[in-house]
C-alpha positions in Angstrom: -20.5 -4.4 -9.2 -16.9 -3.9 -8.5 -15.1 -6.9 -6.9 -12.2 -7.0 -4.5 -9.9 -9.6 -3.0 -8.0 -9.0 0.3 -5.2 -11.5 1.0 -3.9 -11.1 4.5 -1.4 -12.9 6.8 2.4 -12.8 7.3 4.0 -11.0 10.3 1.3 -10.5 13.0 2.9 -7.2 14.3 1.2 -5.3 11.5 -2.3 -6.5 12.6 -3.2 -8.1 9.2 -6.5 -9.5 10.3 -7.6 -6.2 11.9 -6.6 -4.2 8.8 -8.3 -6.6 6.5 -11.5 -6.1 8.5 -11.2 -2.3 8.0 -10.7 -2.6 4.3 -13.5 -5.1 4.0 -15.9 -2.6 5.7 -14.8 0.3 3.6 -15.1 -1.7 0.3 -18.6 -3.0 1.2 -19.6 0.6 2.0 -18.2 1.7 -1.3 -20.2 -0.8 -3.3 -17.7 -3.7 -3.8 -18.3 -7.4 -3.4 -15.4 -8.6 -1.3 -13.8 -11.9 -0.5 -10.8 -12.6 1.7 -8.0 -15.2 1.7 -5.3 -16.0 4.2 -2.9 -17.9 2.0 -0.8 -16.6 -0.9 -2.0 -19.4 -3.1 -5.0 -17.1 -3.7 -2.8 -15.1 -6.0 -2.4 -18.1 -8.3 -6.1 -18.4 -8.9 -7.0 -17.5 -12.6 -10.2 -15.8 -11.3 -8.2 -12.9 -10.0 -7.9 -11.6 -13.5 -11.6 -10.7 -13.4 -11.4 -8.6 -10.2 -11.5 -4.8 -9.9 -9.0 -4.6 -7.0 -6.5 -6.7 -5.0 -5.3 -5.7 -1.6 -2.3 -7.5 -0.2 -1.6 -7.4 3.6 1.2 -9.9 3.9 4.4 -8.5 5.6 7.6 -10.4 4.8 6.7 -14.1 4.0 7.2 -16.0 0.8 5.4 -16.0 -2.5 5.7 -18.9 -5.0 6.7 -18.3 -8.5 3.4 -19.2 -10.0 1.6 -16.9 -7.5 3.7 -13.8 -8.3 3.5 -14.5 -12.0 -0.3 -14.7 -12.0 -0.6 -11.7 -9.7 1.6 -9.4 -11.8 -0.1 -10.5 -15.0 -3.5 -9.7 -13.5 -2.4 -6.2 -12.7 -0.7 -5.8 -16.0 -4.1 -6.7 -17.5 -6.0 -4.0 -15.6 -6.7 -5.3 -12.1 -6.0 -2.6 -9.5 -3.6 -3.1 -6.6 -3.6 -1.1 -3.4 -2.3 -1.4 0.1 -0.3 0.1 3.0 2.9 -0.1 5.0 4.8 -3.4 5.3 1.7 -5.3 4.3 2.3 -4.3 0.7 5.8 -2.7 0.5 7.6 -5.1 2.8 5.9 -8.3 1.5 7.8 -11.0 -0.4 11.3 -9.5 -0.1 12.8 -12.0 -2.6 10.2 -11.4 -5.3 11.6 -8.6 -7.5 8.8 -8.8 -10.0 6.4 -8.0 -7.1 8.6 -5.0 -6.0 8.7 -3.7 -9.6 4.9 -3.7 -9.6 4.5 -2.0 -6.2 7.0 0.7 -7.0 8.9 0.6 -3.7 10.4 -1.6 -1.0 10.9 -0.8 2.7 14.5 -0.9 3.8 14.6 0.9 7.2 12.6 2.9 9.9 15.2 4.8 11.9 14.1 5.3 15.5 11.2 2.9 15.3 7.9 4.6 16.4 8.6 8.3 16.3 6.8 11.6 15.7 7.1 13.1 12.2 5.2 15.1 9.6 3.5 14.0 6.4 3.6 16.7 3.7 1.3 16.9 0.7 3.3 16.7 -2.5 0.4 17.0 -5.0 -2.5 19.0 -3.6 -4.3 19.0 -6.9 -4.6 15.2 -7.1 -8.1 14.0 -6.1 -6.6 11.6 -3.6 -5.1 14.5 -1.6 -7.9 17.1 -2.1 -8.4 19.2 1.0 -5.6 17.5 3.0 -2.9 19.6 4.6 0.4 18.6 6.1 -0.2 16.6 9.3 1.6 15.3 12.3 1.9 11.5 12.5 3.3 9.0 15.0 4.5 5.7 13.6 7.4 4.1 11.9 8.8 6.6 9.4 9.6 4.4 6.4 12.8 4.8 4.5 12.1 3.3 1.0 13.8 2.3 -2.1 11.4 3.8 -4.7 10.7 3.8 -8.4 11.4 7.2 -10.0 8.3 6.8 -12.2 5.9 6.9 -9.2 3.5 9.8 -9.1 4.2 11.0 -5.6 1.3 12.2 -3.6 2.8 12.8 -0.1 6.3 12.9 1.4 8.1 13.0 4.7 11.5 14.5 5.5 14.0 12.8 7.8 15.4 14.9 10.6 18.6 13.0 10.9 18.1 12.5 14.7 18.2 8.7 14.4 20.4 8.4 11.3 22.4 11.6 10.8 23.5 10.7 7.2 20.0 10.9 5.9 19.2 14.3 7.4 17.0 16.3 5.0 16.1 13.4 2.8 12.6 13.8 1.4 10.9 10.4 1.1 7.7 9.4 -0.7 4.9 8.4 1.7 2.1 7.8 -0.8 2.1 7.3 -4.5 0.2 6.1 -7.5 1.6 4.4 -10.6 0.6 2.3 -13.6 1.8 -1.3 -14.0 0.7 -2.3 -17.5 -3.0 -1.4 -17.7 -3.4 -1.7 -13.9 -3.4 1.1 -11.4 -1.3 0.8 -8.3 -1.6 2.8 -5.1 0.5 2.6 -2.0 0.8 4.4 1.4 3.6 3.7 3.8 1.5 4.7 6.8 -0.2 2.3 9.1 2.1 0.2 11.2 -0.9 -0.9 13.3 -4.6 -1.0 12.7 -5.2 1.8 15.3 -3.5 4.3 12.8 -6.6 4.0 10.6 -8.3 6.2 13.2 -6.1 9.1 11.9 -8.5 10.9 9.6 -5.9 12.0 7.0 -4.3 8.6 6.8 -7.6 6.9 6.4 -8.9 9.4 3.8 -5.7 9.0 1.7 -5.9 5.2 1.9 -9.6 4.9 1.1 -9.4 7.4 -1.8 -6.3 5.6 -3.1 -7.8 2.2 -3.2 -10.9 3.5 -4.9 -8.7 5.2 -7.5 -6.8 2.0 -8.1 -9.9 -0.2 -8.7 -10.6 -1.0 -12.3 -13.9 0.5 -13.5 -16.5 -2.1 -14.3 
């Protein structure tokens, strides 16, 4: 049986507990055994090297050196990593090894909660199969991203809230390798209610299943 660990906490505005409950339900339905933790010390546990998947939901906050070292080594060894929005790509701002693994770091969301469009970048990828461009209301994340990412979806900034970025096409969802481990990230999902958007939830659920190491 595949096994997963969800580690949640950090800034409460991203609904970490509610999002963890959604992931836990999905993972159980998809045949995983699941455990959860609410402290980053879970990342230092040697047992995480035996997992199929790790999901961090820990906006901002701090991670200790031994925790990030063990986590990145686990992924390099083949454990999958998946997550969404600031819970993954705005976690542990001072941990560059973590950011290197994720493939991106949040830096801005001009205008706050706004209406924008998510466009499909790779319609042939199984994660995006059958999904068309869709309207979305949330924070439109401006990211610093790794050019080696396999980009699955993008959004284009209108320039209304920051004129100097008008026309910038920004990755919204991507997959990548970190050593032997598969990494998936979506910048969507400022609050748990956004998981009710079918396209967002479909991309996220497919992405986490893709990232999980096969047993």
